C-alpha positions as CSV (number, residue, x, y, z in Angstrom):
1,M,-36.1,-17.8,4.3
2,E,-33.9,-15.0,3.0
3,K,-32.3,-15.6,-0.3
4,F,-28.5,-16.0,-0.3
5,P,-27.0,-12.6,-1.6
6,K,-24.3,-14.1,-3.7
7,K,-23.9,-11.0,-5.9
8,R,-23.6,-8.7,-2.9
9,L,-21.0,-11.1,-1.3
10,Q,-18.9,-11.0,-4.5
11,E,-19.1,-7.2,-4.5
12,L,-18.0,-7.1,-0.9
13,I,-15.0,-9.4,-1.6
14,K,-14.0,-7.3,-4.6
15,S,-14.3,-4.1,-2.6
16,I,-12.4,-5.5,0.5
17,K,-9.5,-6.8,-1.7
18,Y,-9.4,-3.4,-3.5
19,H,-9.2,-1.4,-0.2
20,N,-6.7,-3.9,1.3
21,N,-4.4,-3.3,-1.6
22,L,-4.7,0.5,-1.3
23,Y,-4.0,0.3,2.5
24,Y,-1.3,-2.4,2.8
25,N,0.4,-2.2,-0.6
26,D,-0.1,1.3,-1.9
27,D,-0.2,3.0,1.6
28,N,-2.9,5.2,0.1
29,P,-6.4,4.4,1.6
30,E,-9.5,5.9,0.0
31,I,-11.9,5.2,2.8
32,S,-12.0,5.6,6.6
33,D,-11.4,2.7,9.0
34,A,-15.1,3.0,9.9
35,E,-16.2,2.5,6.3
36,Y,-13.8,-0.4,5.9
37,D,-15.0,-2.0,9.2
38,S,-18.6,-1.7,7.9
39,L,-17.7,-3.7,4.8
40,I,-16.0,-6.4,6.9
41,N,-19.0,-6.6,9.3
42,E,-21.4,-7.0,6.4
43,Y,-19.2,-9.7,4.9
44,K,-19.1,-11.5,8.3
45,N,-22.9,-11.3,8.7
46,I,-23.4,-13.0,5.3
47,K,-20.9,-15.7,6.3
48,K,-22.8,-16.1,9.6
49,F,-26.3,-16.5,8.2
50,F,-25.3,-18.6,5.1
51,P,-22.4,-20.8,6.3
52,S,-22.8,-23.6,3.8
53,E,-23.1,-21.3,0.8
54,T,-20.1,-19.3,1.8
55,K,-17.5,-22.0,2.5
56,E,-15.5,-21.2,-0.6
57,F,-15.3,-17.5,0.3
58,N,-12.7,-17.0,3.0
59,I,-10.8,-13.7,2.4
60,L,-10.3,-12.9,6.1
61,D,-7.8,-15.6,6.8
62,K,-5.1,-13.4,5.2
63,I,-4.2,-10.0,6.3
64,G,-3.7,-7.0,4.1
65,G,-2.1,-7.3,0.7
66,Q,0.7,-9.3,-0.9
67,P,4.4,-8.5,-0.2
68,S,6.0,-6.3,-2.8
69,E,8.1,-7.9,-5.5
70,L,10.7,-5.2,-5.0
71,F,11.9,-6.8,-1.8
72,S,12.8,-10.4,-1.0
73,K,10.2,-12.3,0.9
74,F,10.4,-13.3,4.5
75,N,8.4,-16.1,6.1
76,H,7.5,-15.0,9.6
77,P,8.4,-17.7,12.2
78,T,4.9,-17.1,13.7
79,R,2.0,-15.4,11.9
80,M,1.5,-11.7,12.4
81,L,-2.2,-11.3,13.4
82,S,-4.8,-8.6,12.9
83,L,-7.3,-7.4,15.5
84,D,-11.1,-7.5,15.7
85,N,-12.6,-4.2,16.5
86,A,-14.9,-2.9,19.3
87,M,-16.8,0.3,18.9
88,S,-18.8,0.4,22.1
89,E,-18.8,-0.7,25.8
90,Q,-21.2,-3.5,24.9
91,D,-18.7,-4.8,22.4
92,L,-16.1,-4.9,25.1
93,L,-18.4,-6.7,27.5
94,N,-19.1,-9.3,24.8
95,F,-15.3,-9.6,24.3
96,Q,-14.8,-10.2,28.0
97,K,-17.7,-12.7,28.2
98,K,-16.3,-14.8,25.4
99,I,-12.9,-15.0,27.1
100,S,-14.6,-15.9,30.4
101,N,-16.6,-18.7,28.8
102,F,-13.6,-20.0,26.8
103,L,-11.3,-20.1,29.9
104,N,-14.2,-21.2,32.2
105,K,-13.1,-18.3,34.5
106,N,-14.9,-15.4,36.2
107,A,-14.4,-12.0,34.6
108,D,-12.6,-10.9,37.8
109,D,-10.0,-13.7,37.4
110,F,-8.0,-12.0,34.7
111,E,-6.7,-8.5,33.9
112,F,-6.0,-6.6,30.7
113,S,-3.2,-4.5,29.3
114,S,-4.0,-1.2,27.4
115,E,-2.0,0.9,24.9
116,P,-2.7,3.3,22.0
117,K,-3.1,1.8,18.5
118,I,-0.5,3.7,16.4
119,D,-1.4,4.4,12.8
120,G,1.9,3.3,11.2
121,L,3.5,0.3,9.5
122,S,3.7,-3.0,11.4
123,V,7.1,-4.7,11.4
124,N,8.6,-7.9,12.8
125,L,12.2,-7.7,14.3
126,I,14.1,-11.0,14.6
127,Y,16.9,-11.0,17.2
128,K,19.3,-13.9,17.5
129,N,21.4,-13.9,20.6
130,G,20.7,-10.2,21.1
131,I,21.6,-9.2,17.5
132,L,19.1,-7.8,15.0
133,V,19.3,-10.2,12.0
134,T,16.1,-9.6,10.1
135,A,13.3,-7.0,9.9
136,A,10.2,-7.6,7.8
137,T,6.8,-6.0,7.0
138,R,3.6,-7.8,7.9
139,G,2.7,-8.5,4.3
140,D,-0.2,-11.0,4.3
141,G,0.5,-12.1,7.9
142,Q,2.7,-15.1,7.0
143,I,5.0,-13.7,4.3
144,G,6.3,-10.1,4.4
145,E,9.0,-8.0,2.8
146,N,12.6,-8.2,4.1
147,I,13.4,-4.5,4.8
148,T,16.4,-5.1,7.2
149,D,18.8,-2.7,5.4
150,N,16.3,0.1,5.9
151,V,15.3,-0.7,9.4
152,I,18.8,-0.7,10.8
153,T,19.0,3.0,9.9
154,I,16.3,3.8,12.4
155,K,17.8,5.1,15.6
156,D,15.0,3.9,17.9
157,I,15.7,0.3,16.9
158,P,18.8,-1.2,18.6
159,R,21.1,-3.4,16.5
160,L,22.2,-5.1,19.8
161,L,19.9,-5.7,22.8
162,K,21.1,-4.1,26.0
163,T,21.1,-7.3,28.2
164,K,23.9,-9.5,29.5
165,S,21.7,-12.6,28.9
166,P,20.0,-12.1,25.5
167,P,17.5,-14.7,24.4
168,A,18.6,-17.2,21.7
169,S,15.8,-16.0,19.5
170,V,12.9,-13.5,19.8
171,E,10.4,-11.9,17.4
172,I,9.6,-8.3,18.5
173,R,6.6,-6.7,16.8
174,G,5.9,-3.0,16.7
175,E,4.9,0.0,14.6
176,I,7.1,2.3,12.6
177,F,5.7,5.8,12.3
178,I,6.5,9.5,11.8
179,T,5.4,12.1,14.4
180,K,3.0,14.9,13.4
181,N,5.6,17.6,13.7
182,D,8.2,15.6,11.7
183,F,5.6,14.9,9.0
184,I,4.9,18.7,8.6
185,K,8.6,19.3,8.2
186,L,9.1,16.4,5.8
187,N,6.0,17.2,3.8
188,T,6.8,20.8,2.7
189,E,6.6,19.5,-0.9
190,N,3.1,17.8,-0.3
191,K,4.4,14.4,-1.6
192,F,2.7,12.3,1.1
193,A,-1.0,12.0,1.9
194,N,-0.5,11.5,5.6
195,P,2.1,10.4,8.2
196,R,1.4,6.7,7.7
197,N,1.9,7.1,4.0
198,A,5.1,8.9,4.7
199,A,6.4,6.3,7.1
200,A,5.5,3.4,4.7
201,G,7.0,5.2,1.7
202,S,10.2,5.9,3.6
203,L,10.5,2.3,4.8
204,R,10.0,0.8,1.3
205,Q,12.8,2.7,-0.3
206,L,15.2,0.6,-2.4
207,D,18.0,2.9,-1.3
208,S,18.5,2.7,2.5
209,K,20.3,6.0,2.4
210,V,17.0,7.7,1.6
211,T,15.4,5.9,4.6
212,A,18.2,7.0,6.9
213,K,17.3,10.7,6.1
214,R,13.7,10.2,7.2
215,P,12.6,10.8,10.8
216,L,11.2,7.3,11.5
217,K,10.3,6.2,15.0
218,F,9.5,2.8,16.5
219,I,7.4,1.5,19.4
220,A,7.0,-2.2,20.2
221,H,3.5,-3.6,20.9
222,G,4.0,-7.4,21.1
223,F,6.1,-10.4,20.2
224,G,6.0,-13.7,18.3
225,S,8.0,-16.8,19.1
226,F,9.9,-16.4,22.3
227,A,10.8,-19.3,24.6
228,E,11.8,-17.2,27.6
229,E,8.8,-15.0,28.0
230,K,7.5,-13.6,31.3
231,S,4.2,-14.5,32.9
232,S,2.4,-11.4,31.7
233,Y,2.4,-9.2,28.6
234,Y,2.9,-6.1,30.6
235,D,6.0,-7.4,32.4
236,Q,7.4,-8.7,29.1
237,L,7.2,-5.3,27.5
238,I,8.8,-3.7,30.6
239,E,11.7,-6.1,30.1
240,F,11.9,-5.1,26.4
241,K,12.2,-1.5,27.6
242,S,15.2,-2.5,29.7
243,W,16.8,-4.0,26.6
244,G,16.6,-0.7,24.8
245,I,13.4,-1.4,22.8
246,P,11.0,1.5,22.9
247,I,7.5,0.8,24.3
248,S,4.4,3.0,24.7
249,P,4.6,5.5,27.5
250,F,0.8,5.0,27.8
251,L,1.0,1.2,28.5
252,K,-1.2,0.4,31.5
253,K,-2.9,-2.5,33.3
254,A,-6.7,-2.7,33.9
255,K,-8.7,-5.0,36.1
256,N,-12.0,-4.9,34.2
257,V,-13.9,-3.3,31.3
258,A,-14.8,-0.3,33.5
259,N,-11.1,0.5,33.9
260,L,-10.6,0.1,30.2
261,I,-13.4,2.6,29.4
262,K,-11.8,5.1,31.9
263,I,-8.4,4.7,30.2
264,Y,-10.1,5.1,26.8
265,N,-11.8,8.3,27.7
266,E,-8.6,9.8,29.2
267,I,-6.5,9.0,26.1
268,N,-9.3,10.3,23.8
269,K,-9.3,13.6,25.6
270,K,-5.5,14.1,25.2
271,R,-5.4,12.5,21.7
272,S,-4.5,15.8,19.9
273,E,-1.6,16.2,22.4
274,I,0.0,12.9,21.5
275,Q,2.9,13.4,19.1
276,Y,1.8,10.7,16.7
277,D,-1.4,9.5,15.1
278,I,-3.5,6.9,17.0
279,D,-6.9,5.6,15.9
280,G,-7.9,3.8,19.1
281,L,-6.6,1.6,21.9
282,V,-5.6,-2.1,22.0
283,Y,-6.6,-4.3,24.9
284,K,-5.0,-7.7,25.6
285,V,-5.5,-10.4,28.2
286,N,-2.4,-9.7,30.3
287,N,-1.7,-13.3,31.4
288,L,0.4,-15.0,28.7
289,S,-0.6,-18.5,29.6
290,Y,-4.2,-17.5,29.1
291,Q,-3.3,-15.9,25.7
292,N,-1.8,-19.3,24.6
293,R,-4.9,-21.1,25.7
294,L,-7.2,-18.7,24.0
295,G,-5.4,-19.0,20.6
296,I,-6.6,-17.4,17.4
297,V,-9.7,-17.5,15.2
298,G,-9.0,-16.9,11.5
299,K,-6.5,-14.0,11.4
300,S,-7.4,-12.6,14.8
301,P,-6.4,-13.5,18.4
302,R,-9.2,-14.3,20.9
303,W,-7.2,-12.5,23.6
304,A,-7.0,-9.0,22.0
305,I,-9.3,-6.4,20.6
306,A,-8.9,-2.8,19.2
307,H,-11.2,-0.2,20.6
308,K,-11.5,2.3,17.8
309,F,-12.1,6.0,18.2
310,A,-15.2,7.4,16.6
311,S,-14.7,9.2,13.4
312,E,-15.0,13.0,13.6
313,T,-18.0,14.4,11.8
314,A,-19.6,17.8,11.2
315,Q,-22.6,19.2,9.5
316,T,-22.3,21.6,6.5
317,E,-23.8,22.6,3.2
318,I,-22.9,21.5,-0.4
319,K,-22.3,24.6,-2.4
320,K,-21.4,22.8,-5.6
321,I,-20.6,19.4,-7.2
322,D,-18.0,19.2,-9.8
323,I,-15.4,16.6,-11.0
324,Q,-11.7,15.9,-10.9
325,I,-9.8,14.1,-13.7
326,G,-7.1,11.7,-12.5
327,R,-3.8,10.8,-14.2
328,T,-5.4,7.8,-15.9
329,G,-8.5,9.8,-16.9
330,S,-10.7,8.6,-14.0
331,V,-13.6,11.0,-13.4
332,T,-14.2,11.5,-9.6
333,P,-17.2,13.7,-8.4
334,V,-16.2,16.1,-5.6
335,A,-18.5,18.1,-3.3
336,R,-17.4,21.7,-2.7
337,L,-18.5,22.6,0.8
338,K,-19.3,25.5,3.0
339,S,-16.0,25.4,5.0
340,I,-16.3,23.6,8.3
341,N,-13.8,22.7,11.1
342,I,-13.6,19.0,11.8
343,G,-11.1,18.0,14.5
344,G,-9.0,21.1,14.0
345,V,-8.8,20.8,10.2
346,L,-10.7,23.2,7.9
347,V,-12.6,21.1,5.4
348,S,-14.0,22.6,2.2
349,N,-14.0,19.6,-0.1
350,A,-15.3,16.0,0.2
351,T,-15.0,13.1,-2.2
352,L,-18.2,11.5,-3.5
353,H,-16.2,8.4,-4.7
354,N,-18.3,7.7,-7.8
355,F,-21.6,8.5,-9.5
356,E,-23.3,5.4,-8.0
357,E,-22.5,6.8,-4.5
358,I,-24.3,10.1,-5.4
359,E,-27.4,8.2,-6.6
360,K,-27.4,5.7,-3.6
361,K,-27.2,8.6,-1.0
362,D,-29.3,11.0,-3.1
363,I,-26.8,13.8,-2.7
364,R,-27.5,17.1,-4.5
365,E,-26.2,20.7,-4.5
366,G,-27.7,22.8,-1.7
367,D,-28.2,19.8,0.6
368,T,-27.1,19.9,4.3
369,V,-24.9,16.9,4.9
370,I,-22.9,15.1,7.5
371,V,-19.2,15.0,6.6
372,E,-16.9,12.5,8.1
373,R,-13.1,12.8,8.5
374,A,-11.2,9.9,9.9
375,G,-7.4,10.4,10.3
376,D,-6.0,11.8,7.1
377,V,-8.3,10.0,4.7
378,I,-10.0,12.4,2.3
379,P,-13.2,13.6,3.9
380,H,-16.4,12.1,2.6
381,I,-20.2,12.5,2.9
382,L,-22.0,10.1,5.2
383,E,-25.6,11.2,4.6
384,V,-28.0,14.0,3.7
385,V,-29.7,15.4,6.8
386,S,-31.9,18.2,5.4
387,I,-33.1,19.7,2.1
388,H,-33.4,23.4,1.8
389,K,-34.8,23.8,-1.6
390,K,-38.3,22.7,-2.6
391,N,-37.2,22.2,-6.2
392,R,-33.9,20.3,-5.7
393,P,-31.5,20.2,-8.7
394,K,-31.4,16.9,-10.6
395,L,-28.9,14.3,-9.6
396,F,-25.3,15.1,-10.7
397,K,-24.5,12.9,-13.7
398,P,-21.3,12.2,-15.5
399,P,-20.6,14.9,-18.2
400,N,-20.6,13.9,-21.8
401,S,-17.3,15.6,-22.4
402,C,-14.3,16.4,-20.3
403,P,-14.4,19.9,-18.8
404,I,-10.6,20.2,-19.2
405,C,-10.0,19.0,-22.8
406,N,-13.5,18.5,-24.2
407,S,-12.8,14.9,-25.1
408,P,-15.7,12.4,-24.8
409,I,-16.3,10.8,-21.4
410,V,-16.6,7.0,-21.7
411,I,-17.5,4.0,-19.5
412,E,-15.5,1.0,-20.4
413,P,-17.4,-2.3,-20.6
414,D,-15.4,-4.1,-17.9
415,E,-15.2,-1.2,-15.5
416,V,-17.5,1.0,-13.5
417,V,-15.0,3.9,-13.6
418,V,-16.0,6.8,-15.8
419,R,-13.0,8.1,-17.8
420,C,-11.9,11.0,-20.0
421,S,-10.9,9.6,-23.3
422,G,-8.4,12.4,-24.0
423,T,-5.5,10.4,-22.5
424,Y,-2.6,12.3,-24.2
425,V,-4.3,15.7,-24.8
426,C,-6.0,16.3,-21.5
427,D,-4.1,18.8,-19.3
428,A,-5.4,17.3,-16.1
429,Q,-4.0,13.9,-17.1
430,K,-0.7,15.4,-18.3
431,I,-0.3,17.1,-14.9
432,G,-1.2,13.9,-13.1
433,R,1.4,12.0,-15.0
434,L,4.0,14.7,-14.3
435,K,3.2,14.4,-10.6
436,H,3.6,10.6,-10.9
437,F,6.9,11.0,-12.7
438,V,8.5,12.9,-9.8
439,S,6.7,11.0,-7.0
440,R,8.4,9.1,-4.3
441,S,7.6,5.7,-5.9
442,A,9.0,6.9,-9.3
443,L,12.0,9.2,-9.7
444,D,11.4,10.7,-6.1
445,I,12.7,14.2,-6.9
446,E,12.8,16.1,-3.6
447,G,11.4,19.7,-3.8
448,L,9.2,18.9,-6.8
449,G,5.8,18.1,-5.3
450,D,2.2,18.6,-6.4
451,K,2.2,22.4,-5.7
452,Q,5.4,22.9,-7.7
453,I,4.2,20.8,-10.7
454,N,0.9,22.7,-10.8
455,L,2.7,26.1,-10.7
456,L,5.4,25.3,-13.2
457,Y,2.9,23.6,-15.6
458,N,0.4,26.5,-15.5
459,K,3.2,29.0,-16.1
460,G,4.3,27.0,-19.2
461,L,7.7,26.2,-17.7
462,I,7.1,22.4,-17.7
463,K,5.0,20.7,-20.4
464,D,6.6,17.3,-20.6
465,Y,9.0,15.1,-18.7
466,A,12.1,16.3,-20.5
467,D,11.4,19.9,-19.5
468,I,12.1,19.0,-15.9
469,F,15.7,18.4,-16.8
470,D,15.9,21.8,-18.6
471,L,14.8,23.9,-15.6
472,E,18.3,25.3,-15.0
473,A,17.9,27.3,-18.2
474,K,14.8,29.0,-16.7
475,R,16.6,30.1,-13.5
476,D,16.0,33.8,-13.9
477,V,12.2,33.3,-14.3
478,I,11.8,30.8,-11.4
479,V,13.8,32.5,-8.7
480,N,11.6,35.5,-9.1
481,I,8.3,33.6,-8.6
482,D,6.7,34.2,-5.2
483,G,7.8,31.5,-2.7
484,W,11.0,30.7,-4.7
485,G,14.5,32.1,-4.4
486,T,18.0,31.2,-5.2
487,L,18.5,28.7,-2.4
488,S,15.3,26.7,-3.1
489,F,16.0,26.7,-6.8
490,N,19.5,25.5,-6.3
491,N,18.2,22.7,-4.0
492,L,15.7,21.7,-6.7
493,I,18.4,21.6,-9.5
494,N,20.7,19.5,-7.3
495,A,17.8,17.0,-6.6
496,I,17.1,16.8,-10.3
497,D,20.7,16.2,-11.2
498,Q,20.8,13.3,-8.8
499,K,18.1,11.6,-10.7
500,K,19.6,11.8,-14.2
501,K,20.8,8.2,-14.0
502,I,17.7,6.0,-14.1
503,E,17.3,2.2,-14.2
504,L,15.1,1.2,-17.2
505,S,12.3,-0.5,-15.3
506,K,11.9,2.5,-13.0
507,F,12.0,4.8,-16.0
508,I,9.1,2.8,-17.7
509,Y,7.1,2.8,-14.5
510,S,7.6,6.6,-14.0
511,L,5.9,7.3,-17.4
512,G,2.6,6.6,-15.8
513,I,1.3,4.2,-18.5
514,R,-2.0,2.7,-17.5
515,F,-1.8,-0.8,-16.0
516,V,2.0,-0.5,-15.9
517,G,2.9,-0.8,-12.2
518,Q,6.3,-1.4,-10.8
519,I,6.2,-5.2,-11.4
520,N,4.9,-4.9,-15.0
521,A,7.5,-2.2,-15.7
522,K,10.2,-4.7,-14.7
523,L,8.8,-7.4,-17.0
524,I,8.5,-4.9,-19.9
525,A,12.1,-3.7,-19.3
526,S,13.3,-7.4,-19.5
527,A,12.0,-7.5,-23.1
528,F,14.9,-5.1,-24.1
529,S,18.4,-6.5,-24.4
530,N,20.0,-3.1,-24.0
531,I,19.3,0.6,-23.9
532,K,20.0,0.8,-27.7
533,S,17.2,-1.6,-28.4
534,F,14.9,0.5,-26.2
535,R,15.7,3.6,-28.2
536,S,15.4,1.7,-31.5
537,F,11.9,0.5,-30.5
538,F,10.7,4.1,-29.9
539,E,12.3,5.2,-33.2
540,G,10.1,2.7,-34.9
541,K,13.0,0.5,-36.0
542,S,12.0,-2.7,-34.1
543,N,9.0,-4.5,-32.9
544,I,8.9,-6.3,-29.5
545,L,5.2,-7.4,-29.5
546,S,6.0,-11.1,-29.8
547,T,8.6,-10.8,-27.0
548,L,6.1,-9.1,-24.7
549,E,3.5,-11.7,-25.4
550,N,6.0,-14.4,-24.5
551,T,7.0,-12.7,-21.3
552,D,5.8,-14.7,-18.3
553,G,3.5,-12.5,-16.1
554,L,2.5,-9.9,-18.6
555,G,-1.2,-9.9,-19.4
556,P,-2.9,-8.7,-22.6
557,K,-4.2,-5.5,-21.0
558,V,-0.7,-4.4,-20.0
559,I,0.8,-5.2,-23.3
560,Q,-2.0,-3.4,-25.2
561,S,-1.6,-0.3,-23.0
562,F,2.2,-0.2,-23.5
563,I,2.0,-0.8,-27.3
564,E,-0.7,1.9,-27.6
565,Y,1.4,4.4,-25.6
566,S,4.5,3.7,-27.7
567,S,2.5,4.1,-31.0
568,I,1.6,7.7,-30.4
569,K,3.9,10.2,-32.1
570,S,4.0,12.7,-29.3
571,N,4.9,10.0,-26.8
572,K,7.7,8.6,-29.0
573,E,9.1,12.1,-29.4
574,Q,8.9,12.7,-25.6
575,I,10.8,9.5,-24.8
576,L,13.5,10.1,-27.4
577,K,13.9,13.6,-26.1
578,L,14.2,12.3,-22.5
579,T,16.9,9.8,-23.4
580,Q,19.0,12.7,-24.5
581,K,18.6,14.3,-21.1
582,V,19.1,11.3,-18.8
583,E,21.3,8.2,-18.7
584,L,19.3,5.0,-18.8
585,F,20.8,1.7,-17.7
586,I,19.7,-1.9,-17.3
587,K,20.4,-3.5,-13.9
588,K,22.5,-6.6,-14.7
589,I,21.9,-9.8,-12.7
590,D,25.0,-11.2,-11.2
591,T,25.1,-14.9,-12.1
592,V,26.9,-17.8,-10.5
593,K,27.8,-21.2,-12.0
594,S,25.4,-23.8,-10.8
595,K,23.7,-27.1,-11.7
596,I,21.1,-25.2,-13.9
597,T,23.5,-22.9,-15.7
598,G,22.5,-22.8,-19.4
599,K,19.3,-24.7,-18.7
600,K,15.9,-23.5,-20.1
601,I,13.4,-23.4,-17.3
602,I,9.7,-22.7,-17.3
603,F,7.5,-22.1,-14.2
604,T,3.8,-22.9,-14.1
605,G,1.0,-22.8,-11.5
606,T,1.1,-20.9,-8.2
607,L,4.2,-21.3,-6.0
608,S,3.7,-21.1,-2.3
609,S,7.1,-20.1,-1.0
610,M,7.8,-17.4,-3.5
611,S,6.2,-15.6,-6.5
612,R,7.0,-16.7,-10.0
613,A,8.8,-13.4,-10.5
614,E,11.1,-14.1,-7.6
615,A,11.6,-17.7,-8.7
616,K,12.5,-16.4,-12.2
617,T,15.1,-14.0,-10.7
618,K,16.6,-16.7,-8.6
619,A,16.9,-19.0,-11.7
620,E,18.5,-16.2,-13.7
621,K,21.0,-15.5,-11.0
622,L,22.0,-19.2,-11.2
623,G,22.7,-18.8,-14.9
624,A,19.4,-20.4,-16.2
625,K,17.3,-19.0,-19.0
626,V,13.7,-18.6,-18.0
627,V,11.2,-19.1,-20.9
628,S,7.5,-18.7,-21.1
629,S,6.4,-21.2,-23.8
630,I,7.2,-25.0,-23.6
631,S,9.0,-26.9,-26.4
632,K,11.3,-29.8,-26.9
633,S,14.3,-27.6,-26.1
634,T,12.9,-26.8,-22.6
635,D,15.0,-28.6,-19.9
636,I,12.9,-28.2,-16.8
637,L,9.2,-27.4,-16.0
638,V,8.7,-26.4,-12.3
639,T,5.1,-26.9,-11.2
640,G,3.1,-25.1,-8.5
641,E,-0.6,-25.4,-7.6
642,N,-3.2,-25.5,-10.3
643,S,-0.6,-26.4,-13.1
644,G,-2.5,-26.7,-16.3
645,S,-1.8,-27.4,-20.0
646,K,1.9,-26.8,-19.7
647,L,2.3,-29.8,-17.4
648,K,0.4,-32.0,-19.8
649,K,2.5,-30.8,-22.8
650,A,5.7,-31.3,-20.8
651,K,4.9,-34.9,-20.2
652,E,4.0,-35.4,-23.9
653,L,7.4,-33.8,-24.9
654,G,9.4,-35.7,-22.3
655,V,10.5,-32.5,-20.5
656,S,11.8,-33.0,-17.0
657,V,9.1,-32.0,-14.4
658,M,9.8,-31.1,-10.8
659,N,7.6,-29.7,-8.0
660,E,8.4,-26.6,-5.9
661,K,10.3,-28.5,-3.2
662,E,12.5,-30.3,-5.7
663,W,13.2,-27.0,-7.5
664,S,14.1,-25.4,-4.1
665,N,16.6,-28.2,-3.4
666,L,18.1,-27.9,-6.9
667,A,18.4,-24.1,-6.6
668,S,19.8,-24.0,-3.1
């Protein structure tokens, strides 16, 4: 009997979680849907052949990543599901057979609906008596992010349903996206990787005024809880259309798999003519009573399937392999290709992901390879198809030193990523951090994208963050650079001026410090009582290490990275210089008098209805002081799942202990 591949299963779980986070949370996928599906299928096969050994591994019950801490959470009345995939006609026949067997019906006894699968961001719209009251992202399928303020700025989504008899309550699910033409206009500064990335970034703005300026569209593709539904999915969506809800103009009915294949081929032929990105079609059992009977398995409905388009591929030659250095020093091998047209896009570069990938596929310079491009994900090499040289060059290995700054290349013990060690001297990393500083998730300075940063850095006009706020003094030089002029320069200066007032946590995040994401930046910012104490720290007049170590949610890696950053002389000088150019402020939490005002509270374990960060914010708004270490002076310990030593110590010290439900009642 084949041995249980536990190590491979753990690798798959780690990889799937990593790519889920990139796709759902960062809106920045590294691999194609086909590659992702391959990982999922391999995971499912291991589960299938080793059911008893894999009981504890169950990552497919939750969809995507976790909701962001930047928005309040929303618990969907009914779960938002994800779809299983079909890649061939046989997959569809198997899908139909399973449905027939489950319902004990002949295949001819039910019909399907068909509509394109839009590559956008899934949302749930909650209407009460015809009025839009809540809009939320999918999140993990059960808990998403409340983005109502942003969604109500989208013209396609009605605030009020156009019906004289609105339902008491209905969840309408759909996709928010940006059309191809609008993406080109929006992306003149190259700030977004693809239309989906642009739509997600626009929708997750903390300032709804920014969202309102973005050309977002919406198309409905389903619904959740709804007591007054029609008898068929198709008829229900037609009724939604009469209410003013946009639905797909390509929505059709089909009697059998042969009809579905015909529709698929028709849409695939006109795919390039459709105004927005689609990556396949979605087929659903049309009869809603059958849908209810079929139910769901794990995170997927039995009654629906996504028929994916094949990735576009082409054959070409690798001219050269070299490396790119990322903002955190990561060394990524890149294949420079003999230019080839793939699906209307000229491709001359392909990522090789990492050095293990090169060895696994035995990729070398001069080889003829198959290059795959799926949507707007960076093209990558599928396989080597022929070798031209008798004496092939050796496998491309990581260099010993960085080609940009000559610093040693290192492999850290707990990582497989190869890195340049010249963190603060490497030009590639400096440019990467500058790009991050002005990116949409950081300061979001319009008109200052990757191309502009590269140009201004290479011309010596920007060397550090503070230089960005001094560009007005370089007007005469910049307006005379090709591609620039007075109008574009004035627009840039206006955009920069609008970002001179920065909330401290966003400022810390914008610095691009390794391991310091948006959530950790908020936690670090909370260690400073005011902006004066922040400056004092970078002047070397104070030490906050103990405060950081006692900040709930901050791990040792994050703390070490921040302390290391702040200990370097050039970084200190840069921060102090910046604080003279911009106005930093700390967002004050408005508090109200409550039963817990003045109480010292500590949270331990995993909370189910909210994150600890959200619970902490709620407690602080109610006037409580949240602490991280337990003592006799602690008033309340709130426990979640897997509460450990703090619970034991609280009982020993006589500290009041309450569970999550009791805490919710107290804080309501």
